[in-house]
N, CA, C and O atoms as a printed pandas DataFrame, in Angstrom:
     atom_number atom_name residue_name chain_id  residue_number  x_coord  y_coord  z_coord
0              1         N          UNK        A               1    0.843   -1.174    0.000
1              2        CA          UNK        A               1    0.000    0.000    0.000
2              3         C          UNK        A               1    0.891    1.241    0.000
3              4         O          UNK        A               1    1.870    1.315    0.742
4              5         N          UNK        A               2    0.541    2.207   -0.836
5              6        CA          UNK        A               2    1.280    3.469   -0.899
6              7         C          UNK        A               2    0.709    4.435    0.127
7              8         O          UNK        A               2   -0.459    4.346    0.505
8              9         N          UNK        A               3    1.563    5.372    0.577
9             10        CA          UNK        A               3    1.095    6.358    1.538
10            11         C          UNK        A               3    1.765    7.693    1.303
11            12         O          UNK        A               3    2.818    7.790    0.674
12            13         N          UNK        A               4    1.117    8.721    1.831
13            14        CA          UNK        A               4    1.665   10.073    1.769
14            15         C          UNK        A               4    1.216   10.809    3.028
15            16         O          UNK        A               4    0.190   10.491    3.628
16            17         N          UNK        A               5    2.006   11.787    3.400
17            18        CA          UNK        A               5    1.621   12.691    4.465
18            19         C          UNK        A               5    1.331   14.033    3.807
19            20         O          UNK        A               5    2.169   14.577    3.088
20            21         N          UNK        A               6    0.147   14.558    4.058
21            22        CA          UNK        A               6   -0.253   15.835    3.481
22            23         C          UNK        A               6   -0.242   16.862    4.610
23            24         O          UNK        A               6   -0.990   16.749    5.582
24            25         N          UNK        A               7    0.618   17.861    4.460
25            26        CA          UNK        A               7    0.710   18.953    5.426
26            27         C          UNK        A               7   -0.207   20.065    4.938
27            28         O          UNK        A               7   -0.123   20.486    3.784
28            29         N          UNK        A               8   -1.076   20.536    5.810
29            30        CA          UNK        A               8   -2.131   21.465    5.420
30            31         C          UNK        A               8   -1.998   22.777    6.197
31            32         O          UNK        A               8   -1.792   22.778    7.410
32            33         N          UNK        A               9   -2.118   23.876    5.483
33            34        CA          UNK        A               9   -2.243   25.194    6.092
34            35         C          UNK        A               9   -3.665   25.672    5.817
35            36         O          UNK        A               9   -4.149   25.592    4.688
36            37         N          UNK        A              10   -4.332   26.172    6.864
37            38        CA          UNK        A              10   -5.700   26.630    6.675
38            39         C          UNK        A              10   -5.886   28.009    7.315
39            40         O          UNK        A              10   -5.015   28.507    8.027
40            41         N          UNK        A              11   -7.036   28.603    7.041
41            42        CA          UNK        A              11   -7.354   29.904    7.620
42            43         C          UNK        A              11   -7.432   29.784    9.135
43            44         O          UNK        A              11   -7.888   28.769    9.664
44            45         N          UNK        A              12   -6.988   30.820    9.825
45            46        CA          UNK        A              12   -6.993   30.867   11.280
46            47         C          UNK        A              12   -8.401   30.656   11.828
47            48         O          UNK        A              12   -9.352   31.316   11.410
48            49         N          UNK        A              13   -8.512   29.732   12.764
49            50        CA          UNK        A              13   -9.792   29.456   13.396
50            51         C          UNK        A              13  -10.617   28.376   12.727
51            52         O          UNK        A              13  -11.676   28.014   13.238
52            53         N          UNK        A              14  -10.161   27.846   11.592
53            54        CA          UNK        A              14  -10.915   26.828   10.861
54            55         C          UNK        A              14  -10.258   25.447   10.943
55            56         O          UNK        A              14  -10.640   24.537   10.208
56            57         N          UNK        A              15   -9.289   25.290   11.817
57            58        CA          UNK        A              15   -8.572   24.019   11.917
58            59         C          UNK        A              15   -9.517   22.850   12.214
59            60         O          UNK        A              15   -9.432   21.808   11.564
60            61         N          UNK        A              16  -10.408   23.012   13.181
61            62        CA          UNK        A              16  -11.309   21.927   13.570
62            63         C          UNK        A              16  -12.241   21.540   12.433
63            64         O          UNK        A              16  -12.467   20.350   12.212
64            65         N          UNK        A              17  -12.782   22.500   11.712
65            66        CA          UNK        A              17  -13.698   22.162   10.616
66            67         C          UNK        A              17  -12.950   21.479    9.477
67            68         O          UNK        A              17  -13.503   20.585    8.837
68            69         N          UNK        A              18  -11.711   21.875    9.207
69            70        CA          UNK        A              18  -10.913   21.217    8.169
70            71         C          UNK        A              18  -10.574   19.792    8.606
71            72         O          UNK        A              18  -10.644   18.867    7.797
72            73         N          UNK        A              19  -10.212   19.606    9.864
73            74        CA          UNK        A              19   -9.933   18.256   10.378
74            75         C          UNK        A              19  -11.167   17.371   10.239
75            76         O          UNK        A              19  -11.052   16.218    9.824
76            77         N          UNK        A              20  -12.335   17.887   10.575
77            78        CA          UNK        A              20  -13.578   17.114   10.443
78            79         C          UNK        A              20  -13.822   16.706    8.994
79            80         O          UNK        A              20  -14.234   15.576    8.733
80            81         N          UNK        A              21  -13.576   17.605    8.055
81            82        CA          UNK        A              21  -13.741   17.290    6.631
82            83         C          UNK        A              21  -12.729   16.230    6.183
83            84         O          UNK        A              21  -13.072   15.319    5.430
84            85         N          UNK        A              22  -11.498   16.353    6.645
85            86        CA          UNK        A              22  -10.459   15.381    6.281
86            87         C          UNK        A              22  -10.827   13.981    6.754
87            88         O          UNK        A              22  -10.577   13.002    6.051
88            89         N          UNK        A              23  -11.410   13.881    7.927
89            90        CA          UNK        A              23  -11.789   12.575    8.485
90            91         C          UNK        A              23  -12.865   11.891    7.662
91            92         O          UNK        A              23  -13.038   10.678    7.775
92            93         N          UNK        A              24  -13.592   12.633    6.839
93            94        CA          UNK        A              24  -14.650   12.059    5.998
94            95         C          UNK        A              24  -14.141   11.576    4.645
95            96         O          UNK        A              24  -14.916   11.022    3.866
96            97         N          UNK        A              25  -12.865   11.770    4.347
97            98        CA          UNK        A              25  -12.302   11.324    3.074
98            99         C          UNK        A              25  -11.796    9.895    3.248
99           100         O          UNK        A              25  -11.021    9.611    4.162
100          101         N          UNK        A              26  -12.233    9.005    2.375
101          102        CA          UNK        A              26  -11.970    7.578    2.500
102          103         C          UNK        A              26  -10.489    7.233    2.647
103          104         O          UNK        A              26  -10.142    6.439    3.522
104          105         N          UNK        A              27   -9.623    7.788    1.843
105          106        CA          UNK        A              27   -8.203    7.424    1.857
106          107         C          UNK        A              27   -7.428    8.047    3.018
107          108         O          UNK        A              27   -6.282    7.673    3.267
108          109         N          UNK        A              28   -8.043    8.988    3.726
109          110        CA          UNK        A              28   -7.367    9.625    4.860
110          111         C          UNK        A              28   -7.543    8.729    6.079
111          112         O          UNK        A              28   -8.660    8.510    6.547
112          113         N          UNK        A              29   -6.415    8.209    6.590
113          114        CA          UNK        A              29   -6.475    7.255    7.693
114          115         C          UNK        A              29   -6.130    7.848    9.054
115          116         O          UNK        A              29   -6.445    7.249   10.082
116          117         N          UNK        A              30   -5.498    8.996    9.076
117          118        CA          UNK        A              30   -5.104    9.603   10.340
118          119         C          UNK        A              30   -4.955   11.109   10.139
119          120         O          UNK        A              30   -4.432   11.552    9.116
120          121         N          UNK        A              31   -5.411   11.890   11.108
121          122        CA          UNK        A              31   -5.347   13.355   11.010
122          123         C          UNK        A              31   -4.968   13.914   12.376
123          124         O          UNK        A              31   -5.491   13.481   13.403
124          125         N          UNK        A              32   -4.045   14.888   12.376
125          126        CA          UNK        A              32   -3.634   15.528   13.624
126          127         C          UNK        A              32   -3.439   17.023   13.411
127          128         O          UNK        A              32   -2.877   17.445   12.401
128          129         N          UNK        A              33   -3.903   17.815   14.362
129          130        CA          UNK        A              33   -3.565   19.230   14.381
130          131         C          UNK        A              33   -2.128   19.369   14.864
131          132         O          UNK        A              33   -1.677   18.584   15.698
132          133         N          UNK        A              34   -1.405   20.359   14.348
133          134        CA          UNK        A              34    0.004   20.534   14.697
134          135         C          UNK        A              34    0.310   22.001   14.978
135          136         O          UNK        A              34   -0.419   22.900   14.558
136          137         N          UNK        A              35    1.405   22.219   15.699
137          138        CA          UNK        A              35    1.938   23.558   15.904
138          139         C          UNK        A              35    3.016   23.793   14.863
139          140         O          UNK        A              35    3.684   22.846   14.448
140          141         N          UNK        A              36    3.199   25.015   14.437
141          142        CA          UNK        A              36    4.264   25.330   13.493
142          143         C          UNK        A              36    3.724   25.912   12.205
143          144         O          UNK        A              36    2.631   26.475   12.170
144          145         N          UNK        A              37    4.502   25.769   11.148
145          146        CA          UNK        A              37    4.141   26.335    9.849
146          147         C          UNK        A              37    2.859   25.704    9.311
147          148         O          UNK        A              37    2.021   26.395    8.733
148          149         N          UNK        A              38    2.707   24.401    9.500
149          150        CA          UNK        A              38    1.526   23.686    9.016
150          151         C          UNK        A              38    0.566   23.467   10.172
151          152         O          UNK        A              38    0.987   23.209   11.300
152          153         N          UNK        A              39   -0.724   23.572    9.887
153          154        CA          UNK        A              39   -1.749   23.456   10.917
154          155         C          UNK        A              39   -2.205   22.023   11.154
155          156         O          UNK        A              39   -2.624   21.668   12.255
156          157         N          UNK        A              40   -2.118   21.197   10.102
157          158        CA          UNK        A              40   -2.662   19.846   10.150
158          159         C          UNK        A              40   -1.761   18.918    9.353
159          160         O          UNK        A              40   -1.190   19.316    8.338
160          161         N          UNK        A              41   -1.634   17.681    9.815
161          162        CA          UNK        A              41   -0.977   16.639    9.028
162          163         C          UNK        A              41   -1.976   15.489    8.870
163          164         O          UNK        A              41   -2.596   15.047    9.837
164          165         N          UNK        A              42   -2.116   15.019    7.633
165          166        CA          UNK        A              42   -3.032   13.921    7.332
166          167         C          UNK        A              42   -2.253   12.791    6.668
167          168         O          UNK        A              42   -1.448   13.025    5.766
168          169         N          UNK        A              43   -2.498   11.573    7.119
169          170        CA          UNK        A              43   -1.888   10.400    6.496
170          171         C          UNK        A              43   -2.896    9.832    5.491
171          172         O          UNK        A              43   -4.024    9.492    5.845
172          173         N          UNK        A              44   -2.464    9.740    4.239
173          174        CA          UNK        A              44   -3.319    9.250    3.161
174          175         C          UNK        A              44   -2.739    7.939    2.657
175          176         O          UNK        A              44   -1.555    7.867    2.329
176          177         N          UNK        A              45   -3.569    6.898    2.595
177          178        CA          UNK        A              45   -3.114    5.588    2.119
178          179         C          UNK        A              45   -4.049    5.064    1.043
179          180         O          UNK        A              45   -5.266    5.235    1.108
180          181         N          UNK        A              46   -3.437    4.411    0.037
181          182        CA          UNK        A              46   -4.196    3.804   -1.044
182          183         C          UNK        A              46   -3.282    2.810   -1.744
183          184         O          UNK        A              46   -2.061    2.873   -1.597
184          185         N          UNK        A              47   -3.862    1.905   -2.494
185          186        CA          UNK        A              47   -3.054    0.925   -3.234
186          187         C          UNK        A              47   -2.459    1.517   -4.506
187          188         O          UNK        A              47   -1.637    0.878   -5.162
188          189         N          UNK        A              48   -2.867    2.730   -4.855
189          190        CA          UNK        A              48   -2.399    3.376   -6.078
190          191         C          UNK        A              48   -1.922    4.790   -5.744
191          192         O          UNK        A              48   -2.693    5.610   -5.244
192          193         N          UNK        A              49   -0.654    5.068   -6.022
193          194        CA          UNK        A              49   -0.098    6.389   -5.699
194          195         C          UNK        A              49   -0.825    7.492   -6.460
195          196         O          UNK        A              49   -0.932    8.610   -5.956
196          197         N          UNK        A              50   -1.322    7.211   -7.646
197          198        CA          UNK        A              50   -2.075    8.215   -8.391
198          199         C          UNK        A              50   -3.367    8.581   -7.668
199          200         O          UNK        A              50   -3.794    9.735   -7.703
200          201         N          UNK        A              51   -3.991    7.602   -7.011
201          202        CA          UNK        A              51   -5.196    7.879   -6.227
202          203         C          UNK        A              51   -4.889    8.790   -5.050
203          204         O          UNK        A              51   -5.708    9.629   -4.675
204          205         N          UNK        A              52   -3.707    8.622   -4.468
205          206        CA          UNK        A              52   -3.287    9.497   -3.371
206          207         C          UNK        A              52   -3.167   10.931   -3.883
207          208         O          UNK        A              52   -3.645   11.867   -3.243
208          209         N          UNK        A              53   -2.537   11.096   -5.021
209          210        CA          UNK        A              53   -2.376   12.434   -5.591
210          211         C          UNK        A              53   -3.731   13.027   -5.985
211          212         O          UNK        A              53   -3.979   14.214   -5.777
212          213         N          UNK        A              54   -4.600   12.197   -6.550
213          214        CA          UNK        A              54   -5.945   12.664   -6.905
214          215         C          UNK        A              54   -6.730   13.078   -5.667
215          216         O          UNK        A              54   -7.458   14.071   -5.699
216          217         N          UNK        A              55   -6.589   12.328   -4.575
217          218        CA          UNK        A              55   -7.258   12.678   -3.321
218          219         C          UNK        A              55   -6.781   14.032   -2.833
219          220         O          UNK        A              55   -7.577   14.857   -2.385
220          221         N          UNK        A              56   -5.479   14.257   -2.922
221          222        CA          UNK        A              56   -4.922   15.531   -2.472
222          223         C          UNK        A              56   -5.433   16.685   -3.320
223          224         O          UNK        A              56   -5.854   17.713   -2.789
224          225         N          UNK        A              57   -5.398   16.518   -4.625
225          226        CA          UNK        A              57   -5.771   17.603   -5.534
226          227         C          UNK        A              57   -7.286   17.818   -5.580
227          228         O          UNK        A              57   -7.756   18.949   -5.464
228          229         N          UNK        A              58   -8.042   16.743   -5.749
229          230        CA          UNK        A              58   -9.482   16.870   -5.987
230          231         C          UNK        A              58  -10.316   16.963   -4.713
231          232         O          UNK        A              58  -11.443   17.457   -4.751
232          233         N          UNK        A              59   -9.781   16.498   -3.591
233          234        CA          UNK        A              59  -10.585   16.495   -2.366
234          235         C          UNK        A              59   -9.999   17.398   -1.285
235          236         O          UNK        A              59  -10.669   18.321   -0.822
236          237         N          UNK        A              60   -8.766   17.144   -0.881
237          238        CA          UNK        A              60   -8.187   17.895    0.241
238          239         C          UNK        A              60   -8.039   19.363   -0.100
239          240         O          UNK        A              60   -8.429   20.220    0.694
240          241         N          UNK        A              61   -7.491   19.672   -1.251
241          242        CA          UNK        A              61   -7.269   21.073   -1.616
242          243         C          UNK        A              61   -8.568   21.837   -1.864
243          244         O          UNK        A              61   -8.568   23.068   -1.875
244          245         N          UNK        A              62   -9.671   21.122   -2.061
245          246        CA          UNK        A              62  -10.975   21.748   -2.312
246          247         C          UNK        A              62  -11.760   22.013   -1.029
247          248         O          UNK        A              62  -12.816   22.645   -1.073
248          249         N          UNK        A              63  -11.262   21.543    0.106
249          250        CA          UNK        A              63  -11.964   21.781    1.376
250          251         C          UNK        A              63  -11.961   23.289    1.656
251          252         O          UNK        A              63  -10.922   23.941    1.545
252          253         N          UNK        A              64  -13.125   23.837    2.018
253          254        CA          UNK        A              64  -13.171   25.268    2.338
254          255         C          UNK        A              64  -12.175   25.629    3.445
255          256         O          UNK        A              64  -12.034   24.905    4.431
256          257         N          UNK        A              65  -11.497   26.745    3.266
257          258        CA          UNK        A              65  -10.535   27.319    4.209
258          259         C          UNK        A              65   -9.163   26.642    4.196
259          260         O          UNK        A              65   -8.308   26.987    5.010
260          261         N          UNK        A              66   -8.933   25.684    3.288
261          262        CA          UNK        A              66   -7.580   25.154    3.102
262          263         C          UNK        A              66   -6.837   26.145    2.220
263          264         O          UNK        A              66   -7.275   26.451    1.111
264          265         N          UNK        A              67   -5.709   26.644    2.718
265          266        CA          UNK        A              67   -4.927   27.637    1.980
266          267         C          UNK        A              67   -3.863   26.994    1.103
267          268         O          UNK        A              67   -3.656   27.407   -0.038
268          269         N          UNK        A              68   -3.186   25.974    1.644
269          270        CA          UNK        A              68   -2.131   25.314    0.872
270          271         C          UNK        A              68   -1.870   23.927    1.444
271          272         O          UNK        A              68   -2.228   23.620    2.581
272          273         N          UNK        A              69   -1.229   23.091    0.609
273          274        CA          UNK        A              69   -0.835   21.752    1.051
274          275         C          UNK        A              69    0.583   21.462    0.573
275          276         O          UNK        A              69    1.062   22.038   -0.404
276          277         N          UNK        A              70    1.231   20.565    1.279
277          278        CA          UNK        A              70    2.519   20.014    0.865
278          279         C          UNK        A              70    2.387   18.511    1.020
279          280         O          UNK        A              70    2.135   18.023    2.121
280          281         N          UNK        A              71    2.553   17.774   -0.063
281          282        CA          UNK        A              71    2.364   16.329   -0.051
282          283         C          UNK        A              71    3.719   15.634   -0.082
283          284         O          UNK        A              71    4.529   15.854   -0.982
284          285         N          UNK        A              72    3.946   14.798    0.916
285          286        CA          UNK        A              72    5.167   14.021    1.024
286          287         C          UNK        A              72    4.819   12.560    0.738
287          288         O          UNK        A              72    4.244   11.877    1.586
288          289         N          UNK        A              73    5.169   12.086   -0.456
289          290        CA          UNK        A              73    4.847   10.709   -0.853
290          291         C          UNK        A              73    5.926    9.790   -0.303
291          292         O          UNK        A              73    7.122   10.029   -0.474
292          293         N          UNK        A              74    5.470    8.728    0.364
293          294        CA          UNK        A              74    6.398    7.767    0.959
294          295         C          UNK        A              74    7.108    6.931   -0.095
295          296         O          UNK        A              74    6.588    6.722   -1.190
296          297         N          UNK        A              75    8.300    6.455    0.246
297          298        CA          UNK        A              75    9.065    5.556   -0.613
298          299         C          UNK        A              75    8.784    4.130   -0.137
299          300         O          UNK        A              75    9.187    3.766    0.968
300          301         N          UNK        A              76    8.097    3.312   -0.951
301          302        CA          UNK        A              76    7.687    1.973   -0.497
302          303         C          UNK        A              76    8.842    1.117    0.010
303          304         O          UNK        A              76    8.679    0.372    0.975
304          305         N          UNK        A              77    9.983    1.211   -0.614
305          306        CA          UNK        A              77   11.109    0.369   -0.220
306          307         C          UNK        A              77   11.689    0.775    1.127
307          308         O          UNK        A              77   12.488    0.038    1.705
308          309         N          UNK        A              78   11.297    1.938    1.633
309          310        CA          UNK        A              78   11.861    2.423    2.893
310          311         C          UNK        A              78   10.827    2.499    4.011
311          312         O          UNK        A              78   11.027    3.212    4.994
312          313         N          UNK        A              79    9.710    1.759    3.866
313          314        CA          UNK        A              79    8.741    1.777    4.951
314          315         C          UNK        A              79    8.856    0.544    5.805
315          316         O          UNK        A              79    8.110    0.392    6.772
């Protein structure tokens, strides 16, 4: 199974609503609020790396109040 960590920056005060939306996306298996440059980190898993990228582009980035994302795709041989 392929995985990626999506780091999310959102509008101030909307962290909880973005986390709730992320939890409703099928490929998102874990979500945490964070301190620092990024507000949220989401673990996305799927059997197809293209599906992970599609989830990030078509679903996560479309959530209201998401300002930006940084997607870190895992290297299967190093997990």
